[in-house]
C-alpha positions in Angstrom: 85.4 8.7 3.8 88.5 8.9 5.8 86.6 10.2 9.0 84.1 7.3 8.8 87.2 4.7 8.8 88.6 6.6 11.8 85.3 6.2 13.8 85.2 2.8 13.1 88.5 1.9 14.2 87.8 4.2 17.4 84.5 1.8 17.9 86.4 -1.4 17.4 89.1 -0.2 20.0 86.4 0.9 22.3 84.5 -2.1 22.2 87.7 -4.3 22.4 88.1 -2.9 26.0 84.8 -4.5 27.4 85.1 -8.0 29.0 82.2 -9.8 30.3 82.6 -12.5 33.2 82.0 -15.8 32.6 78.6 -17.4 33.8 78.7 -19.4 37.0 78.5 -23.1 36.8 74.9 -23.2 38.8 73.6 -20.9 35.9 74.9 -23.0 33.0 73.7 -26.2 34.7 69.9 -24.8 35.1 69.9 -23.3 31.4 70.9 -26.9 30.1 68.4 -28.6 32.5 65.6 -26.3 31.3 66.5 -26.7 27.8 66.3 -30.5 28.1 62.9 -30.3 29.6 61.5 -28.1 27.1 62.8 -30.4 24.4 61.3 -33.4 26.2 57.8 -31.7 26.4 57.8 -30.7 23.0 58.7 -34.2 21.7 55.7 -35.5 23.9 53.6 -32.9 22.4 54.3 -33.4 19.0 54.0 -37.4 19.4 50.3 -37.1 20.8 49.5 -34.6 18.1 50.8 -36.8 15.2 48.9 -39.7 16.9 45.8 -37.6 17.3 45.9 -36.5 13.9 46.3 -40.1 12.4 43.3 -41.3 14.7 41.1 -38.4 13.1 42.3 -39.2 9.6 41.3 -43.0 10.2 37.8 -41.9 12.0 37.3 -39.5 8.9 38.4 -42.3 6.2 35.9 -44.8 7.9 33.1 -42.2 8.2 33.4 -41.5 4.5 33.7 -45.0 3.2 30.5 -45.7 5.3 28.7 -43.0 4.0 29.7 -43.9 0.2 28.6 -47.2 0.8 25.2 -46.1 2.1 24.4 -44.0 -0.4 26.0 -46.1 -3.4 24.2 -49.1 -2.4 20.3 -49.4 -2.4 18.4 -50.0 0.7 17.1 -53.3 1.4 13.6 -52.0 1.9 13.2 -51.2 -1.8 11.4 -53.9 -3.7 14.1 -54.9 -6.3 13.6 -56.3 -9.6 15.8 -58.7 -11.8 17.3 -55.8 -13.2 18.4 -53.6 -10.4 21.9 -53.3 -9.5 24.0 -51.4 -7.0 23.9 -48.6 -9.6 20.5 -48.4 -10.3 18.3 -50.0 -12.6 19.1 -51.6 -16.1 16.9 -52.3 -18.8 17.0 -55.2 -21.0 17.9 -54.7 -24.8 15.1 -56.7 -26.1 12.3 -59.3 -25.4 13.5 -61.7 -22.6 10.5 -63.7 -22.5 12.0 -66.6 -24.0 14.8 -66.5 -21.6 15.0 -69.1 -18.5 15.4 -67.9 -15.2 18.8 -68.9 -13.8 18.5 -70.9 -10.5 
């Protein structure tokens, strides 16, 4: 274990002697400008994709509603009786000959 401790300290001492020169002001400016452009493009893309998704959901909902109405409601070309409803034909419980037609 003492050998490992000695190697660690030697490595720390060696690495502490290295220095990196600070970057040029022009390089820093280019990096910051490029980052700002990337954020702007990302924000625009995100807004377009969210908007397109909402439009797609609206169209899907409208299509589903239209299909549901077309399936549930009977067609107008079908001959209807007094007992037809949107959910099918109902049968009276008993004799309805004594009932008068409602105007």
